[in-house]
N, CA, C, O and the ligand as a Tripos MOL2 file, in Angstrom:
@<TRIPOS>MOLECULE
protein
  225   223    57     0     0
PROTEIN
NO_CHARGES

@<TRIPOS>ATOM
      1 N         147.5600  186.9120  119.2000 N.3       1 MET1
      2 CA        147.7020  187.8540  117.9860 C.3       1 MET1
      3 C         146.3670  187.9770  117.2900 C.2       1 MET1
      4 O         145.6750  186.9820  117.0740 O.2       1 MET1
      5 N         146.0230  189.1440  116.9540 N.am      2 ARG2
      6 CA        144.6170  189.1930  116.3840 C.3       2 ARG2
      7 C         144.7080  190.2170  115.2540 C.2       2 ARG2
      8 O         145.2310  191.3080  115.4810 O.2       2 ARG2
      9 N         144.2390  189.9280  114.0900 N.am      3 THR3
     10 CA        144.1480  190.8740  113.0320 C.3       3 THR3
     11 C         142.6650  191.3310  112.8010 C.2       3 THR3
     12 O         141.7020  190.5780  112.6530 O.2       3 THR3
     13 N         142.6570  192.5500  112.7960 N.am      4 CYS4
     14 CA        141.2760  193.0890  112.6910 C.3       4 CYS4
     15 C         141.3540  194.2490  111.6290 C.2       4 CYS4
     16 O         141.6390  195.4040  111.9470 O.2       4 CYS4
     17 N         141.1040  193.8850  110.4600 N.am      5 ARG5
     18 CA        141.2290  194.8970  109.4040 C.3       5 ARG5
     19 C         140.0290  194.7000  108.4630 C.2       5 ARG5
     20 O         139.7900  193.6550  107.8580 O.2       5 ARG5
     21 N         139.3300  195.7870  108.4150 N.am      6 THR6
     22 CA        138.1410  195.7770  107.3940 C.3       6 THR6
     23 C         138.1310  197.1000  106.7180 C.2       6 THR6
     24 O         137.8690  198.1280  107.3420 O.2       6 THR6
     25 N         138.4010  197.0890  105.5060 N.am      7 ASP7
     26 CA        138.3200  198.2730  104.5950 C.3       7 ASP7
     27 C         137.5750  198.0120  103.3520 C.2       7 ASP7
     28 O         137.2350  196.8640  103.0650 O.2       7 ASP7
     29 N         137.3030  199.0370  102.5900 N.am      8 GLY8
     30 CA        136.4890  198.7880  101.4310 C.3       8 GLY8
     31 C         137.2330  198.1740  100.2480 C.2       8 GLY8
     32 O         136.6580  197.7520   99.2450 O.2       8 GLY8
     33 N         138.5400  198.1540  100.4370 N.am      9 GLY9
     34 CA        139.3640  197.6340   99.4230 C.3       9 GLY9
     35 C         139.3940  198.5610   98.1420 C.2       9 GLY9
     36 O         139.5830  198.0700   97.0290 O.2       9 GLY9
     37 N         139.2180  199.8010   98.3140 N.am     10 THR10
     38 CA        139.1260  200.6320   97.1410 C.3      10 THR10
     39 C         140.6060  201.2060   96.7440 C.2      10 THR10
     40 O         140.8370  201.6570   95.6220 O.2      10 THR10
     41 N         141.4570  201.1490   97.6520 N.am     11 THR11
     42 CA        142.8070  201.6470   97.3650 C.3      11 THR11
     43 C         143.7780  200.5280   97.2130 C.2      11 THR11
     44 O         144.6890  200.4290   98.0350 O.2      11 THR11
     45 N         143.6720  199.7300   96.2960 N.am     12 ASP12
     46 CA        144.5380  198.5740   96.2460 C.3      12 ASP12
     47 C         145.6180  198.7360   95.1540 C.2      12 ASP12
     48 O         146.1230  197.7610   94.5970 O.2      12 ASP12
     49 N         145.9350  199.9740   94.8860 N.am     13 GLY13
     50 CA        147.0540  200.2350   93.8720 C.3      13 GLY13
     51 C         146.8110  199.9910   92.4570 C.2      13 GLY13
     52 O         147.7570  199.6610   91.7420 O.2      13 GLY13
     53 N         145.5630  200.1280   91.9520 N.am     14 ARG14
     54 CA        145.3380  199.9250   90.5610 C.3      14 ARG14
     55 C         145.8500  201.3440   89.8270 C.2      14 ARG14
     56 O         145.9510  202.4280   90.4020 O.2      14 ARG14
     57 N         146.1280  201.0890   88.5080 N.am     15 ASP15
     58 CA        146.5500  202.1530   87.6760 C.3      15 ASP15
     59 C         145.6770  202.2600   86.6140 C.2      15 ASP15
     60 O         144.9710  201.3060   86.2870 O.2      15 ASP15
     61 N         145.6470  203.4710   85.9580 N.am     16 CYS16
     62 CA        144.7700  203.6930   84.8500 C.3      16 CYS16
     63 C         145.4110  202.8860   83.6090 C.2      16 CYS16
     64 O         146.6170  202.9010   83.3630 O.2      16 CYS16
     65 N         144.5180  202.2300   82.9150 N.am     17 ARG17
     66 CA        144.8970  201.4900   81.7620 C.3      17 ARG17
     67 C         145.4360  202.2780   80.6220 C.2      17 ARG17
     68 O         146.2280  201.7790   79.8220 O.2      17 ARG17
     69 N         145.0040  203.5340   80.5390 N.am     18 MET18
     70 CA        145.4980  204.3750   79.5320 C.3      18 MET18
     71 C         146.7890  205.2440   79.8010 C.2      18 MET18
     72 O         147.7580  205.2480   79.0430 O.2      18 MET18
     73 N         146.7070  205.8860   80.8160 N.am     19 CYS19
     74 CA        147.9420  206.8420   81.1720 C.3      19 CYS19
     75 C         148.7240  206.2940   82.3590 C.2      19 CYS19
     76 O         149.7450  206.8910   82.7000 O.2      19 CYS19
     77 N         148.3520  205.2720   82.9740 N.am     20 GLY20
     78 CA        149.2310  204.7230   84.0680 C.3      20 GLY20
     79 C         149.1030  205.4810   85.5100 C.2      20 GLY20
     80 O         149.8220  205.1910   86.4660 O.2      20 GLY20
     81 N         148.2150  206.3660   85.5370 N.am     21 GLU21
     82 CA        148.0550  207.2730   86.6280 C.3      21 GLU21
     83 C         147.5010  206.3200   87.8250 C.2      21 GLU21
     84 O         146.6420  205.4740   87.5770 O.2      21 GLU21
     85 N         147.9830  206.4780   89.0120 N.am     22 SER22
     86 CA        147.5030  205.7260   90.1470 C.3      22 SER22
     87 C         146.0240  206.0790   90.4670 C.2      22 SER22
     88 O         145.6710  207.2510   90.5930 O.2      22 SER22
     89 N         145.2300  205.1040   90.5870 N.am     23 LEU23
     90 CA        143.7200  205.4610   90.9380 C.3      23 LEU23
     91 C         143.5810  205.5770   92.3580 C.2      23 LEU23
     92 O         142.4380  205.8320   92.7390 O.2      23 LEU23
     93 N         144.4540  205.4540   93.2200 N.am     24 ALA24
     94 CA        144.2500  205.5150   94.6470 C.3      24 ALA24
     95 C         143.5590  206.7800   95.0470 C.2      24 ALA24
     96 O         142.6730  206.7620   95.9010 O.2      24 ALA24
     97 N         143.9560  207.9180   94.4270 N.am     25 ASP25
     98 CA        143.4830  209.2640   94.7930 C.3      25 ASP25
     99 C         142.7580  209.9410   93.5920 C.2      25 ASP25
    100 O         142.8080  211.1500   93.3640 O.2      25 ASP25
    101 N         142.0840  209.0300   92.8550 N.am     26 THR26
    102 CA        141.3550  209.5210   91.7240 C.3      26 THR26
    103 C         139.9100  209.2050   91.8530 C.2      26 THR26
    104 O         139.4950  208.1380   91.4030 O.2      26 THR26
    105 N         139.0650  210.0950   92.4660 N.am     27 PRO27
    106 CA        137.6380  209.7880   92.8670 C.3      27 PRO27
    107 C         136.8130  209.6560   91.4750 C.2      27 PRO27
    108 O         135.6770  209.1810   91.4600 O.2      27 PRO27
    109 N         137.4470  210.0930   90.3600 N.am     28 ASP28
    110 CA        136.6680  210.0170   89.0380 C.3      28 ASP28
    111 C         136.8390  208.8280   88.2930 C.2      28 ASP28
    112 O         136.4140  208.7020   87.1450 O.2      28 ASP28
    113 N         137.4670  207.9250   88.9340 N.am     29 GLN29
    114 CA        137.8830  206.6820   88.1220 C.3      29 GLN29
    115 C         136.7220  205.9540   87.5060 C.2      29 GLN29
    116 O         135.6140  206.0360   88.0360 O.2      29 GLN29
    117 N         136.9030  205.2860   86.4800 N.am     30 ARG30
    118 CA        135.8910  204.5180   85.6480 C.3      30 ARG30
    119 C         136.2750  203.0160   85.6620 C.2      30 ARG30
    120 O         137.4580  202.6840   85.7400 O.2      30 ARG30
    121 N         135.2540  202.0950   85.5840 N.am     31 VAL31
    122 CA        135.6230  200.7140   85.5350 C.3      31 VAL31
    123 C         134.8310  200.1450   84.2410 C.2      31 VAL31
    124 O         133.6080  200.2340   84.1320 O.2      31 VAL31
    125 N         135.5560  199.6350   83.4130 N.am     32 LEU32
    126 CA        134.9790  198.9890   82.2560 C.3      32 LEU32
    127 C         134.8420  197.4880   82.4200 C.2      32 LEU32
    128 O         135.8880  196.8710   82.6200 O.2      32 LEU32
    129 N         133.7750  196.8540   82.3690 N.am     33 THR33
    130 CA        133.6160  195.4910   82.6280 C.3      33 THR33
    131 C         133.2240  194.7580   81.3310 C.2      33 THR33
    132 O         132.2370  195.0920   80.6770 O.2      33 THR33
    133 N         134.0000  193.7940   81.0050 N.am     34 ALA34
    134 CA        133.6930  193.0850   79.7180 C.3      34 ALA34
    135 C         133.8380  191.5720   79.9870 C.2      34 ALA34
    136 O         134.4460  191.1500   80.9710 O.2      34 ALA34
    137 N         133.3010  190.8420   79.1450 N.am     35 VAL35
    138 CA        133.3730  189.3140   79.2280 C.3      35 VAL35
    139 C         134.1300  188.8920   77.9780 C.2      35 VAL35
    140 O         133.7500  189.1150   76.8280 O.2      35 VAL35
    141 N         135.2810  188.2340   78.3430 N.am     36 GLU36
    142 CA        136.2190  187.7920   77.2220 C.3      36 GLU36
    143 C         136.4720  186.2930   77.4730 C.2      36 GLU36
    144 O         137.0300  185.8540   78.4790 O.2      36 GLU36
    145 N         136.0060  185.5630   76.4590 N.am     37 ASP37
    146 CA        136.2770  184.0650   76.5510 C.3      37 ASP37
    147 C         135.6390  183.4560   77.8430 C.2      37 ASP37
    148 O         136.2220  182.5510   78.4400 O.2      37 ASP37
    149 N         134.4260  183.9600   78.2770 N.am     38 GLY38
    150 CA        133.9040  183.5320   79.4700 C.3      38 GLY38
    151 C         134.4180  184.0210   80.7970 C.2      38 GLY38
    152 O         133.9980  183.6120   81.8790 O.2      38 GLY38
    153 N         135.3590  184.9260   80.6350 N.am     39 THR39
    154 CA        135.9550  185.5230   81.8880 C.3      39 THR39
    155 C         135.6440  186.9410   82.0100 C.2      39 THR39
    156 O         135.7740  187.6920   81.0430 O.2      39 THR39
    157 N         135.2180  187.3710   83.2150 N.am     40 VAL40
    158 CA        134.9130  188.7960   83.4300 C.3      40 VAL40
    159 C         136.2470  189.4690   83.6350 C.2      40 VAL40
    160 O         137.0890  189.0900   84.4480 O.2      40 VAL40
    161 N         136.3690  190.5580   82.7810 N.am     41 VAL41
    162 CA        137.5120  191.3550   82.9090 C.3      41 VAL41
    163 C         137.2500  192.8250   83.2870 C.2      41 VAL41
    164 O         136.3850  193.4700   82.6930 O.2      41 VAL41
    165 N         137.9330  193.3110   84.1920 N.am     42 HIS42
    166 CA        137.7970  194.6540   84.5990 C.3      42 HIS42
    167 C         138.9590  195.5850   84.0810 C.2      42 HIS42
    168 O         140.1300  195.2170   84.1790 O.2      42 HIS42
    169 N         138.6560  196.6510   83.5940 N.am     43 ARG43
    170 CA        139.6770  197.6650   83.1690 C.3      43 ARG43
    171 C         139.3880  199.0010   83.9200 C.2      43 ARG43
    172 O         138.2590  199.4840   84.0090 O.2      43 ARG43
    173 N         140.4660  199.5250   84.4270 N.am     44 TYR44
    174 CA        140.3430  200.7080   85.2230 C.3      44 TYR44
    175 C         140.8580  201.9070   84.6560 C.2      44 TYR44
    176 O         141.9770  201.8650   84.1470 O.2      44 TYR44
    177 N         140.1880  203.0050   84.6670 N.am     45 PHE45
    178 CA        140.6540  204.2660   84.0380 C.3      45 PHE45
    179 C         140.4710  205.3990   85.0480 C.2      45 PHE45
    180 O         139.6140  205.3340   85.9300 O.2      45 PHE45
    181 N         141.3060  206.4500   84.8980 N.am     46 CYS46
    182 CA        141.2710  207.5760   85.8530 C.3      46 CYS46
    183 C         140.0880  208.4870   85.6070 C.2      46 CYS46
    184 O         139.6060  209.1540   86.5230 O.2      46 CYS46
    185 N         139.5830  208.5160   84.2670 N.am     47 SER47
    186 CA        138.5680  209.4650   83.9820 C.3      47 SER47
    187 C         137.8930  208.9590   82.5850 C.2      47 SER47
    188 O         138.4250  208.1870   81.7870 O.2      47 SER47
    189 N         136.6860  209.5220   82.4700 N.am     48 ASP48
    190 CA        136.0600  209.2830   81.1770 C.3      48 ASP48
    191 C         136.9230  209.4390   79.9800 C.2      48 ASP48
    192 O         136.9410  208.6520   79.0340 O.2      48 ASP48
    193 N         137.6910  210.5960   80.1030 N.am     49 ASP49
    194 CA        138.6710  210.9400   78.9390 C.3      49 ASP49
    195 C         139.6360  209.6830   78.6160 C.2      49 ASP49
    196 O         139.8090  209.2910   77.4620 O.2      49 ASP49
    197 N         140.1860  209.1500   79.6270 N.am     50 CYS50
    198 CA        141.0420  208.0220   79.3260 C.3      50 CYS50
    199 C         140.3210  206.8420   78.8150 C.2      50 CYS50
    200 O         140.8110  206.1100   77.9550 O.2      50 CYS50
    201 N         139.1540  206.6540   79.3420 N.am     51 LEU51
    202 CA        138.3270  205.5150   78.8110 C.3      51 LEU51
    203 C         138.0420  205.6470   77.3860 C.2      51 LEU51
    204 O         138.1680  204.6660   76.6530 O.2      51 LEU51
    205 N         137.6520  206.8320   76.9130 N.am     52 GLU52
    206 CA        137.3370  207.0920   75.5620 C.3      52 GLU52
    207 C         138.5180  207.1100   74.6770 C.2      52 GLU52
    208 O         138.3720  206.7540   73.5080 O.2      52 GLU52
    209 N         139.6600  207.4840   75.1050 N.am     53 ARG53
    210 CA        140.7780  207.4780   74.2690 C.3      53 ARG53
    211 C         141.2980  206.0320   74.1450 C.2      53 ARG53
    212 O         141.8000  205.6410   73.0910 O.2      53 ARG53
    213 N         141.1740  205.2440   75.2260 N.am     54 TRP54
    214 CA        141.5600  203.9020   75.1000 C.3      54 TRP54
    215 C         140.7120  203.0310   74.1070 C.2      54 TRP54
    216 O         141.1960  202.1760   73.3650 O.2      54 TRP54
    217 N         139.4420  203.3470   74.1860 N.am     55 SER55
    218 CA        138.5080  202.5150   73.3160 C.3      55 SER55
    219 C         138.3230  203.0770   71.9560 C.2      55 SER55
    220 O         137.5980  202.5210   71.1300 O.2      55 SER55
    221 N         139.0110  204.2420   71.7000 N.am     56 ALA56
    222 CA        138.9150  204.8120   70.3490 C.3      56 ALA56
    223 C         139.7700  204.0440   69.3440 C.2      56 ALA56
    224 O         139.8000  204.3940   68.1640 O.2      56 ALA56
    225 ZN        144.2190  207.9430   82.8260 Zn       57 ZN57
@<TRIPOS>BOND
     1     1     2 1
     2     2     3 1
     3     3     4 2
     4     3     5 am
     5     5     6 1
     6     6     7 1
     7     7     8 2
     8     7     9 am
     9     9    10 1
    10    10    11 1
    11    11    12 2
    12    11    13 am
    13    13    14 1
    14    14    15 1
    15    15    16 2
    16    15    17 am
    17    17    18 1
    18    18    19 1
    19    19    20 2
    20    19    21 am
    21    21    22 1
    22    22    23 1
    23    23    24 2
    24    23    25 am
    25    25    26 1
    26    26    27 1
    27    27    28 2
    28    27    29 am
    29    29    30 1
    30    30    31 1
    31    31    32 2
    32    31    33 am
    33    33    34 1
    34    34    35 1
    35    35    36 2
    36    35    37 am
    37    37    38 1
    38    38    39 1
    39    39    40 2
    40    39    41 am
    41    41    42 1
    42    42    43 1
    43    43    44 2
    44    43    45 am
    45    45    46 1
    46    46    47 1
    47    47    48 2
    48    47    49 am
    49    49    50 1
    50    50    51 1
    51    51    52 2
    52    51    53 am
    53    53    54 1
    54    54    55 1
    55    55    56 2
    56    55    57 am
    57    57    58 1
    58    58    59 1
    59    59    60 2
    60    59    61 am
    61    61    62 1
    62    62    63 1
    63    63    64 2
    64    63    65 am
    65    65    66 1
    66    66    67 1
    67    67    68 2
    68    67    69 am
    69    69    70 1
    70    70    71 1
    71    71    72 2
    72    71    73 am
    73    73    74 1
    74    74    75 1
    75    75    76 2
    76    75    77 am
    77    77    78 1
    78    78    79 1
    79    79    80 2
    80    79    81 am
    81    81    82 1
    82    82    83 1
    83    83    84 2
    84    83    85 am
    85    85    86 1
    86    86    87 1
    87    87    88 2
    88    87    89 am
    89    89    90 1
    90    90    91 1
    91    91    92 2
    92    91    93 am
    93    93    94 1
    94    94    95 1
    95    95    96 2
    96    95    97 am
    97    97    98 1
    98    98    99 1
    99    99   100 2
   100    99   101 am
   101   101   102 1
   102   102   103 1
   103   103   104 2
   104   103   105 am
   105   105   106 1
   106   106   107 1
   107   107   108 2
   108   107   109 am
   109   109   110 1
   110   110   111 1
   111   111   112 2
   112   111   113 am
   113   113   114 1
   114   114   115 1
   115   115   116 2
   116   115   117 am
   117   117   118 1
   118   118   119 1
   119   119   120 2
   120   119   121 am
   121   121   122 1
   122   122   123 1
   123   123   124 2
   124   123   125 am
   125   125   126 1
   126   126   127 1
   127   127   128 2
   128   127   129 am
   129   129   130 1
   130   130   131 1
   131   131   132 2
   132   131   133 am
   133   133   134 1
   134   134   135 1
   135   135   136 2
   136   135   137 am
   137   137   138 1
   138   138   139 1
   139   139   140 2
   140   139   141 am
   141   141   142 1
   142   142   143 1
   143   143   144 2
   144   143   145 am
   145   145   146 1
   146   146   147 1
   147   147   148 2
   148   147   149 am
   149   149   150 1
   150   150   151 1
   151   151   152 2
   152   151   153 am
   153   153   154 1
   154   154   155 1
   155   155   156 2
   156   155   157 am
   157   157   158 1
   158   158   159 1
   159   159   160 2
   160   159   161 am
   161   161   162 1
   162   162   163 1
   163   163   164 2
   164   163   165 am
   165   165   166 1
   166   166   167 1
   167   167   168 2
   168   167   169 am
   169   169   170 1
   170   170   171 1
   171   171   172 2
   172   171   173 am
   173   173   174 1
   174   174   175 1
   175   175   176 2
   176   175   177 am
   177   177   178 1
   178   178   179 1
   179   179   180 2
   180   179   181 am
   181   181   182 1
   182   182   183 1
   183   183   184 2
   184   183   185 am
   185   185   186 1
   186   186   187 1
   187   187   188 2
   188   187   189 am
   189   189   190 1
   190   190   191 1
   191   191   192 2
   192   191   193 am
   193   193   194 1
   194   194   195 1
   195   195   196 2
   196   195   197 am
   197   197   198 1
   198   198   199 1
   199   199   200 2
   200   199   201 am
   201   201   202 1
   202   202   203 1
   203   203   204 2
   204   203   205 am
   205   205   206 1
   206   206   207 1
   207   207   208 2
   208   207   209 am
   209   209   210 1
   210   210   211 1
   211   211   212 2
   212   211   213 am
   213   213   214 1
   214   214   215 1
   215   215   216 2
   216   215   217 am
   217   217   218 1
   218   218   219 1
   219   219   220 2
   220   219   221 am
   221   221   222 1
   222   222   223 1
   223   223   224 2
@<TRIPOS>SUBSTRUCTURE
     1 MET1         2 RESIDUE 1 A MET
     2 ARG2         6 RESIDUE 1 A ARG
     3 THR3        10 RESIDUE 1 A THR
     4 CYS4        14 RESIDUE 1 A CYS
     5 ARG5        18 RESIDUE 1 A ARG
     6 THR6        22 RESIDUE 1 A THR
     7 ASP7        26 RESIDUE 1 A ASP
     8 GLY8        30 RESIDUE 1 A GLY
     9 GLY9        34 RESIDUE 1 A GLY
    10 THR10       38 RESIDUE 1 A THR
    11 THR11       42 RESIDUE 1 A THR
    12 ASP12       46 RESIDUE 1 A ASP
    13 GLY13       50 RESIDUE 1 A GLY
    14 ARG14       54 RESIDUE 1 A ARG
    15 ASP15       58 RESIDUE 1 A ASP
    16 CYS16       62 RESIDUE 1 A CYS
    17 ARG17       66 RESIDUE 1 A ARG
    18 MET18       70 RESIDUE 1 A MET
    19 CYS19       74 RESIDUE 1 A CYS
    20 GLY20       78 RESIDUE 1 A GLY
    21 GLU21       82 RESIDUE 1 A GLU
    22 SER22       86 RESIDUE 1 A SER
    23 LEU23       90 RESIDUE 1 A LEU
    24 ALA24       94 RESIDUE 1 A ALA
    25 ASP25       98 RESIDUE 1 A ASP
    26 THR26      102 RESIDUE 1 A THR
    27 PRO27      106 RESIDUE 1 A PRO
    28 ASP28      110 RESIDUE 1 A ASP
    29 GLN29      114 RESIDUE 1 A GLN
    30 ARG30      118 RESIDUE 1 A ARG
    31 VAL31      122 RESIDUE 1 A VAL
    32 LEU32      126 RESIDUE 1 A LEU
    33 THR33      130 RESIDUE 1 A THR
    34 ALA34      134 RESIDUE 1 A ALA
    35 VAL35      138 RESIDUE 1 A VAL
    36 GLU36      142 RESIDUE 1 A GLU
    37 ASP37      146 RESIDUE 1 A ASP
    38 GLY38      150 RESIDUE 1 A GLY
    39 THR39      154 RESIDUE 1 A THR
    40 VAL40      158 RESIDUE 1 A VAL
    41 VAL41      162 RESIDUE 1 A VAL
    42 HIS42      166 RESIDUE 1 A HIS
    43 ARG43      170 RESIDUE 1 A ARG
    44 TYR44      174 RESIDUE 1 A TYR
    45 PHE45      178 RESIDUE 1 A PHE
    46 CYS46      182 RESIDUE 1 A CYS
    47 SER47      186 RESIDUE 1 A SER
    48 ASP48      190 RESIDUE 1 A ASP
    49 ASP49      194 RESIDUE 1 A ASP
    50 CYS50      198 RESIDUE 1 A CYS
    51 LEU51      202 RESIDUE 1 A LEU
    52 GLU52      206 RESIDUE 1 A GLU
    53 ARG53      210 RESIDUE 1 A ARG
    54 TRP54      214 RESIDUE 1 A TRP
    55 SER55      218 RESIDUE 1 A SER
    56 ALA56      222 RESIDUE 1 A ALA
    57 ZN57       225 GROUP 0 **** ****
């Protein structure tokens, strides 16, 4: 038995933090990276629009 699977890991089922849209088929997605309490936190958005609304 052999497992040979190499992919970019880009379609791992993340959702937009703002509207909940799946990011799997959203080429326009944005990632906001922040450091909180010494931990790197990534937040995903489907577009600049959602990112701006979330941070407003
Ligand atoms: Zn969104």
